[in-house]
GUTI-788389 format. One record per residue (C-alpha): residue number from 0; residue in one letter; x, y, z. Coordinates in Angstrom, 2 decimals, padded with zeros to 5 digits. Example, Ala and Ser with C-alpha at 12.3 -4.5 7.8 and 13.67 -1.06 7.14 Angstrom:
! residues 2
(site 0; "A"; (012.30; -004.50; 007.80)),
(site 1; "S"; (013.67; -001.06; 007.14)),
***
This chain:
! residues 316
(site 0; "M"; (022.94; -022.07; -010.02)),
(site 1; "T"; (019.37; -023.37; -010.31)),
(site 2; "N"; (016.36; -023.62; -008.01)),
(site 3; "E"; (017.09; -027.31; -007.66)),
(site 4; "D"; (020.67; -026.54; -006.60)),
(site 5; "L"; (019.34; -024.21; -003.92)),
(site 6; "K"; (016.89; -026.81; -002.58)),
(site 7; "I"; (019.64; -029.41; -002.40)),
(site 8; "M"; (022.02; -027.05; -000.58)),
(site 9; "Q"; (019.32; -025.86; 001.83)),
(site 10; "A"; (018.77; -029.51; 002.80)),
(site 11; "W"; (022.44; -030.07; 003.67)),
(site 12; "P"; (023.26; -030.75; 007.33)),
(site 13; "L"; (024.44; -027.72; 009.28)),
(site 14; "E"; (027.97; -029.09; 009.63)),
(site 15; "R"; (028.40; -029.14; 005.85)),
(site 16; "K"; (026.94; -025.65; 005.48)),
(site 17; "I"; (029.45; -024.33; 008.01)),
(site 18; "R"; (032.38; -025.82; 006.07)),
(site 19; "V"; (031.15; -024.56; 002.70)),
(site 20; "S"; (030.38; -021.05; 004.02)),
(site 21; "Q"; (033.80; -020.75; 005.62)),
(site 22; "S"; (035.35; -021.94; 002.36)),
(site 23; "H"; (033.58; -019.09; 000.52)),
(site 24; "I"; (034.80; -016.61; 003.14)),
(site 25; "M"; (038.39; -017.85; 002.78)),
(site 26; "K"; (038.26; -017.63; -001.01)),
(site 27; "W"; (036.91; -014.08; -000.77)),
(site 28; "Y"; (039.53; -013.05; 001.79)),
(site 29; "Q"; (042.39; -014.50; -000.26)),
(site 30; "H"; (041.12; -013.11; -003.58)),
(site 31; "W"; (041.11; -009.54; -002.21)),
(site 32; "G"; (044.30; -009.94; -000.21)),
(site 33; "G"; (042.51; -009.57; 003.11)),
(site 34; "R"; (040.96; -006.21; 002.17)),
(site 35; "V"; (037.47; -007.30; 003.18)),
(site 36; "Y"; (035.02; -006.61; 006.00)),
(site 37; "I"; (031.93; -008.10; 007.63)),
(site 38; "S"; (028.75; -006.08; 007.22)),
(site 39; "F"; (027.57; -006.37; 010.82)),
(site 40; "S"; (024.10; -005.18; 011.81)),
(site 41; "G"; (024.01; -006.80; 015.25)),
(site 42; "G"; (021.13; -009.04; 014.16)),
(site 43; "K"; (021.23; -012.79; 014.56)),
(site 44; "D"; (022.18; -013.55; 010.92)),
(site 45; "S"; (025.18; -011.21; 010.91)),
(site 46; "T"; (026.13; -012.45; 014.39)),
(site 47; "V"; (026.44; -015.95; 012.98)),
(site 48; "L"; (028.36; -014.61; 009.98)),
(site 49; "L"; (030.82; -012.71; 012.17)),
(site 50; "D"; (031.43; -015.78; 014.31)),
(site 51; "L"; (032.02; -017.98; 011.26)),
(site 52; "A"; (034.48; -015.49; 009.79)),
(site 53; "R"; (036.39; -014.82; 013.01)),
(site 54; "R"; (036.89; -018.53; 013.65)),
(site 55; "V"; (039.02; -018.39; 010.51)),
(site 56; "Y"; (040.26; -014.78; 010.62)),
(site 57; "P"; (040.08; -013.53; 014.25)),
(site 58; "D"; (041.04; -009.97; 013.35)),
(site 59; "I"; (038.66; -009.43; 010.43)),
(site 60; "E"; (037.00; -006.01; 010.57)),
(site 61; "A"; (033.28; -005.61; 011.17)),
(site 62; "V"; (031.42; -002.51; 009.98)),
(site 63; "F"; (028.24; -001.32; 011.71)),
(site 64; "C"; (026.05; 001.26; 010.00)),
(site 65; "D"; (024.55; 003.38; 012.80)),
(site 66; "T"; (021.34; 004.48; 011.09)),
(site 67; "G"; (019.40; 005.42; 014.22)),
(site 68; "L"; (016.78; 002.87; 013.20)),
(site 69; "E"; (018.11; -000.10; 015.15)),
(site 70; "Y"; (016.70; -001.34; 018.41)),
(site 71; "P"; (018.85; 000.27; 021.14)),
(site 72; "E"; (019.73; -003.22; 022.37)),
(site 73; "V"; (020.93; -004.19; 018.88)),
(site 74; "R"; (023.08; -001.08; 018.58)),
(site 75; "K"; (024.64; -001.66; 022.00)),
(site 76; "F"; (025.27; -005.32; 021.21)),
(site 77; "A"; (026.88; -004.56; 017.85)),
(site 78; "L"; (029.22; -001.93; 019.26)),
(site 79; "S"; (030.22; -004.17; 022.19)),
(site 80; "H"; (032.26; -006.35; 019.82)),
(site 81; "S"; (035.94; -005.78; 019.17)),
(site 82; "N"; (037.23; -004.25; 015.94)),
(site 83; "V"; (033.88; -002.77; 014.89)),
(site 84; "T"; (033.97; 000.35; 012.73)),
(site 85; "K"; (030.91; 002.60; 013.03)),
(site 86; "I"; (029.69; 004.53; 010.00)),
(site 87; "R"; (026.64; 006.76; 009.52)),
(site 88; "P"; (024.30; 007.71; 006.65)),
(site 89; "E"; (024.42; 011.26; 005.32)),
(site 90; "K"; (020.66; 011.75; 005.76)),
(site 91; "T"; (018.36; 011.06; 008.69)),
(site 92; "F"; (015.40; 008.73; 008.29)),
(site 93; "H"; (013.07; 011.70; 008.75)),
(site 94; "E"; (014.76; 013.48; 005.85)),
(site 95; "V"; (014.50; 010.39; 003.63)),
(site 96; "L"; (010.79; 009.96; 004.41)),
(site 97; "T"; (010.14; 013.63; 003.70)),
(site 98; "E"; (012.11; 013.74; 000.46)),
(site 99; "K"; (011.34; 010.27; -000.93)),
(site 100; "G"; (008.35; 008.66; 000.79)),
(site 101; "Y"; (007.31; 005.89; 003.17)),
(site 102; "P"; (008.21; 002.17; 002.96)),
(site 103; "I"; (004.71; 000.87; 002.21)),
(site 104; "G"; (003.62; -002.71; 001.50)),
(site 105; "S"; (006.86; -004.25; 000.24)),
(site 106; "K"; (009.85; -003.08; -001.76)),
(site 107; "K"; (008.10; -004.16; -004.95)),
(site 108; "I"; (004.81; -002.47; -004.05)),
(site 109; "A"; (006.54; 000.74; -002.91)),
(site 110; "R"; (008.54; 000.88; -006.15)),
(site 111; "M"; (005.36; 000.45; -008.19)),
(site 112; "L"; (003.58; 003.14; -006.18)),
(site 113; "R"; (006.52; 005.51; -006.55)),
(site 114; "T"; (006.41; 005.05; -010.32)),
(site 115; "C"; (002.66; 005.71; -010.44)),
(site 116; "Q"; (002.99; 008.77; -008.21)),
(site 117; "N"; (005.62; 010.24; -010.53)),
(site 118; "P"; (004.18; 009.72; -014.04)),
(site 119; "T"; (006.12; 010.88; -017.09)),
(site 120; "D"; (005.85; 010.41; -020.83)),
(site 121; "R"; (008.56; 007.76; -020.59)),
(site 122; "N"; (006.89; 005.62; -017.93)),
(site 123; "K"; (003.21; 006.00; -018.90)),
(site 124; "V"; (003.01; 002.42; -020.22)),
(site 125; "T"; (004.48; 001.12; -016.98)),
(site 126; "V"; (002.07; 003.24; -014.95)),
(site 127; "R"; (-000.86; 001.79; -016.89)),
(site 128; "L"; (000.50; -001.71; -016.26)),
(site 129; "Y"; (000.72; -001.14; -012.52)),
(site 130; "R"; (-002.73; 000.48; -012.36)),
(site 131; "T"; (-004.64; -001.94; -014.59)),
(site 132; "G"; (-002.45; -004.99; -015.15)),
(site 133; "I"; (-002.69; -004.46; -018.92)),
(site 134; "K"; (000.61; -004.93; -020.72)),
(site 135; "R"; (001.82; -003.19; -023.86)),
(site 136; "D"; (000.45; -006.00; -026.07)),
(site 137; "G"; (-002.99; -005.84; -024.44)),
(site 138; "T"; (-002.65; -009.01; -022.38)),
(site 139; "R"; (-003.05; -009.00; -018.62)),
(site 140; "S"; (-000.41; -009.46; -015.93)),
(site 141; "K"; (-001.14; -010.60; -012.37)),
(site 142; "N"; (002.39; -009.97; -011.11)),
(site 143; "F"; (002.53; -006.28; -012.00)),
(site 144; "K"; (-000.90; -005.00; -011.02)),
(site 145; "L"; (-001.36; -003.16; -007.76)),
(site 146; "A"; (-004.03; -004.62; -005.49)),
(site 147; "K"; (-007.00; -002.41; -004.58)),
(site 148; "R"; (-005.68; -001.69; -001.09)),
(site 149; "W"; (-002.57; -000.08; -002.65)),
(site 150; "L"; (-004.18; 001.69; -005.61)),
(site 151; "K"; (-005.71; 004.29; -003.29)),
(site 152; "F"; (-002.22; 005.45; -002.32)),
(site 153; "I"; (-001.45; 006.69; -005.83)),
(site 154; "D"; (-003.58; 009.82; -005.52)),
(site 155; "S"; (-003.26; 010.18; -001.74)),
(site 156; "D"; (-001.12; 012.58; 000.30)),
(site 157; "Y"; (001.20; 009.74; 001.26)),
(site 158; "R"; (004.26; 009.27; -000.93)),
(site 159; "A"; (005.69; 005.76; -001.22)),
(site 160; "S"; (009.28; 004.73; -001.82)),
(site 161; "E"; (011.47; 001.65; -001.51)),
(site 162; "E"; (014.63; 003.79; -001.46)),
(site 163; "C"; (015.10; 004.24; 002.30)),
(site 164; "C"; (017.42; 001.24; 002.58)),
(site 165; "D"; (019.56; 002.64; -000.24)),
(site 166; "Y"; (020.11; 005.89; 001.62)),
(site 167; "M"; (020.30; 004.59; 005.18)),
(site 168; "K"; (022.38; 001.42; 004.71)),
(site 169; "K"; (023.66; 000.73; 001.23)),
(site 170; "A"; (025.08; 004.17; 000.44)),
(site 171; "P"; (027.16; 004.45; 003.65)),
(site 172; "L"; (028.59; 000.95; 003.11)),
(site 173; "K"; (029.40; 001.71; -000.53)),
(site 174; "R"; (031.08; 004.93; 000.55)),
(site 175; "F"; (033.11; 002.98; 003.12)),
(site 176; "G"; (034.13; 000.45; 000.45)),
(site 177; "K"; (035.14; 003.20; -001.96)),
(site 178; "E"; (037.22; 005.00; 000.65)),
(site 179; "T"; (038.99; 001.89; 001.96)),
(site 180; "G"; (039.01; -000.42; -001.06)),
(site 181; "K"; (037.55; -003.19; 001.10)),
(site 182; "K"; (034.94; -005.64; -000.21)),
(site 183; "P"; (031.94; -006.72; 001.89)),
(site 184; "I"; (030.89; -010.07; 003.30)),
(site 185; "I"; (027.14; -009.96; 003.86)),
(site 186; "G"; (024.83; -012.22; 005.89)),
(site 187; "T"; (021.82; -012.36; 003.57)),
(site 188; "M"; (020.02; -015.60; 002.65)),
(site 189; "A"; (018.21; -016.59; -000.53)),
(site 190; "E"; (015.09; -017.45; 001.44)),
(site 191; "D"; (014.83; -013.85; 002.71)),
(site 192; "S"; (013.15; -012.61; -000.48)),
(site 193; "S"; (012.60; -013.42; -004.14)),
(site 194; "F"; (015.02; -010.61; -005.04)),
(site 195; "R"; (017.84; -012.11; -002.98)),
(site 196; "K"; (017.09; -015.55; -004.35)),
(site 197; "I"; (017.27; -014.32; -007.96)),
(site 198; "N"; (020.56; -012.54; -007.31)),
(site 199; "W"; (022.10; -015.65; -005.75)),
(site 200; "L"; (020.95; -017.80; -008.67)),
(site 201; "K"; (022.79; -015.40; -010.97)),
(site 202; "T"; (026.07; -014.99; -009.08)),
(site 203; "G"; (026.36; -017.68; -006.42)),
(site 204; "C"; (027.90; -016.86; -003.04)),
(site 205; "N"; (030.96; -014.99; -004.31)),
(site 206; "A"; (030.26; -012.34; -006.93)),
(site 207; "F"; (033.89; -011.54; -007.76)),
(site 208; "S"; (033.27; -009.88; -011.12)),
(site 209; "A"; (030.00; -008.05; -010.34)),
(site 210; "D"; (029.80; -004.26; -010.61)),
(site 211; "D"; (029.35; -004.29; -006.84)),
(site 212; "P"; (031.40; -007.32; -005.65)),
(site 213; "Q"; (029.87; -009.07; -002.64)),
(site 214; "C"; (030.38; -012.27; -000.72)),
(site 215; "K"; (027.14; -013.82; 000.60)),
(site 216; "P"; (028.28; -017.08; 002.22)),
(site 217; "L"; (025.01; -017.75; 004.10)),
(site 218; "S"; (022.87; -017.65; 000.96)),
(site 219; "F"; (021.88; -021.33; 001.15)),
(site 220; "W"; (021.24; -021.27; 004.91)),
(site 221; "T"; (017.74; -021.12; 006.41)),
(site 222; "E"; (016.31; -019.40; 009.47)),
(site 223; "Q"; (016.41; -022.75; 011.26)),
(site 224; "D"; (020.12; -023.08; 010.51)),
(site 225; "I"; (020.81; -019.67; 012.07)),
(site 226; "L"; (018.90; -020.54; 015.24)),
(site 227; "R"; (020.49; -023.99; 015.43)),
(site 228; "Y"; (023.99; -022.50; 015.08)),
(site 229; "L"; (023.31; -020.01; 017.87)),
(site 230; "K"; (021.90; -022.74; 020.11)),
(site 231; "I"; (024.69; -025.27; 019.43)),
(site 232; "T"; (027.61; -022.85; 019.73)),
(site 233; "G"; (026.19; -020.84; 022.62)),
(site 234; "I"; (027.67; -017.61; 021.26)),
(site 235; "P"; (026.07; -014.41; 022.60)),
(site 236; "Y"; (023.32; -012.82; 020.52)),
(site 237; "C"; (021.20; -009.71; 021.04)),
(site 238; "S"; (018.70; -009.86; 023.91)),
(site 239; "V"; (015.75; -008.60; 021.80)),
(site 240; "Y"; (015.38; -012.10; 020.34)),
(site 241; "G"; (014.70; -013.62; 023.75)),
(site 242; "E"; (015.34; -017.34; 024.19)),
(site 243; "I"; (015.66; -019.94; 021.44)),
(site 244; "R"; (013.21; -022.77; 022.11)),
(site 245; "E"; (011.98; -025.91; 020.40)),
(site 246; "Q"; (008.46; -026.30; 019.10)),
(site 247; "Q"; (007.27; -029.75; 018.13)),
(site 248; "Q"; (005.26; -030.00; 014.94)),
(site 249; "E"; (003.67; -033.21; 013.73)),
(site 250; "T"; (003.84; -033.97; 010.03)),
(site 251; "M"; (002.44; -036.96; 008.17)),
(site 252; "Q"; (005.77; -038.78; 008.33)),
(site 253; "F"; (007.43; -037.76; 011.58)),
(site 254; "L"; (007.61; -035.40; 014.52)),
(site 255; "Q"; (009.57; -032.30; 013.54)),
(site 256; "K"; (011.24; -029.98; 016.03)),
(site 257; "N"; (011.44; -026.37; 014.90)),
(site 258; "L"; (013.33; -023.65; 016.72)),
(site 259; "Y"; (011.84; -020.24; 017.43)),
(site 260; "T"; (012.68; -017.10; 019.40)),
(site 261; "T"; (010.52; -015.92; 022.27)),
(site 262; "G"; (011.25; -012.27; 021.44)),
(site 263; "C"; (011.65; -010.60; 018.05)),
(site 264; "D"; (011.73; -012.76; 014.93)),
(site 265; "H"; (013.66; -010.15; 012.98)),
(site 266; "T"; (015.13; -006.82; 013.98)),
(site 267; "G"; (016.13; -004.74; 010.95)),
(site 268; "C"; (014.84; -001.17; 011.05)),
(site 269; "M"; (012.45; -000.48; 013.92)),
(site 270; "F"; (010.25; 001.89; 011.92)),
(site 271; "C"; (009.97; -000.07; 008.66)),
(site 272; "M"; (006.39; -000.76; 007.52)),
(site 273; "F"; (007.22; -003.34; 004.86)),
(site 274; "G"; (005.10; -006.46; 005.43)),
(site 275; "V"; (003.36; -005.24; 008.59)),
(site 276; "H"; (-000.06; -005.71; 006.94)),
(site 277; "L"; (000.64; -009.46; 006.84)),
(site 278; "E"; (001.51; -009.85; 010.54)),
(site 279; "N"; (-000.72; -011.32; 013.21)),
(site 280; "E"; (-001.44; -009.27; 016.28)),
(site 281; "P"; (000.42; -008.13; 018.22)),
(site 282; "N"; (002.33; -006.80; 015.21)),
(site 283; "R"; (005.76; -005.12; 015.38)),
(site 284; "F"; (004.32; -001.69; 016.24)),
(site 285; "Q"; (001.98; -003.01; 018.91)),
(site 286; "R"; (004.95; -004.79; 020.51)),
(site 287; "M"; (007.08; -001.63; 020.21)),
(site 288; "R"; (004.42; 000.35; 022.07)),
(site 289; "I"; (005.03; -001.88; 025.10)),
(site 290; "T"; (008.75; -002.61; 024.85)),
(site 291; "H"; (010.08; 000.70; 023.47)),
(site 292; "P"; (007.51; 003.46; 024.17)),
(site 293; "K"; (009.95; 006.30; 023.41)),
(site 294; "Q"; (010.77; 004.96; 019.96)),
(site 295; "Y"; (007.10; 004.12; 019.40)),
(site 296; "D"; (006.02; 007.71; 020.05)),
(site 297; "Y"; (008.72; 009.06; 017.71)),
(site 298; "C"; (007.73; 006.63; 014.95)),
(site 299; "I"; (003.97; 006.98; 015.17)),
(site 300; "N"; (003.76; 010.70; 015.83)),
(site 301; "K"; (006.96; 012.47; 014.80)),
(site 302; "L"; (007.61; 010.43; 011.65)),
(site 303; "G"; (003.90; 010.20; 010.83)),
(site 304; "C"; (003.83; 006.42; 010.48)),
(site 305; "G"; (000.63; 006.25; 012.52)),
(site 306; "A"; (-001.33; 008.13; 009.86)),
(site 307; "V"; (000.02; 005.84; 007.16)),
(site 308; "L"; (-000.85; 002.73; 009.18)),
(site 309; "D"; (-004.36; 004.11; 009.67)),
(site 310; "Y"; (-004.66; 004.52; 005.89)),
(site 311; "I"; (-003.53; 000.92; 005.34)),
(site 312; "G"; (-005.88; -000.31; 008.07)),
(site 313; "V"; (-003.14; -001.74; 010.29)),
(site 314; "P"; (-003.62; -001.45; 014.08)),
(site 315; "Y"; (-000.79; -000.10; 016.18)),
***
């Protein structure tokens, strides 16, 4: 697959995307003899995925990882579906933060900070690269130099790590797959992140021969496709998203109608700090203070996220 392939597929009409995605699901199901499952978070993307799959295979199993980090509405919504298996991580989020560190900046930034905070003889060149942007050959790199706002974390009391998702979500699902022999169908999209885009370009939607086989049939969908599918089909989705409405936007050529949610844009983990420094006010934590005061108090005070947000300069 190429970037051009992705652009072409993202421009397909929704009806074609539905057919192609269901074709990928069917191929995956048949290849593994039906020993597959839907990774179901209760969010809007996985809600669309589950609906697509169950229109073809009504009895396909969904697996919900109960991390304790979901909005209570999302958890309730996910578990209200039929044939949903609940699994749990072996560690609590508090334990992961204490042992590994906080999700700061982005996964890339947190990984760079973690490397710099744990220097060794083997990674000293990499540490210098992240600190200064100077590569082994003496040339400079813009992509692998920490910005000033993140450099101060290296020698601070706050540990950074991108590993929380590995412990809270990926490990339980891998354990489930190992115990059952079932292969996952996941609702991620290439537009979600550069990492997911790169992976899709390498493997396509069905990674049959990968070390960790996965089916990602929504990879070429967009956020607008997800919202349009929910609006057209009328299937139930979690209440935290609010209503799906149209917003008219004038371009040079025509009047474009974009869909948006009146509630949350994304759900994911309630206490995650990745990307919060880029959000307009009210940001996710300011909204949580109003909508979920109990969880807000636990996050800000018990988990210590308030002190980290203060250090970043993010209001909450």
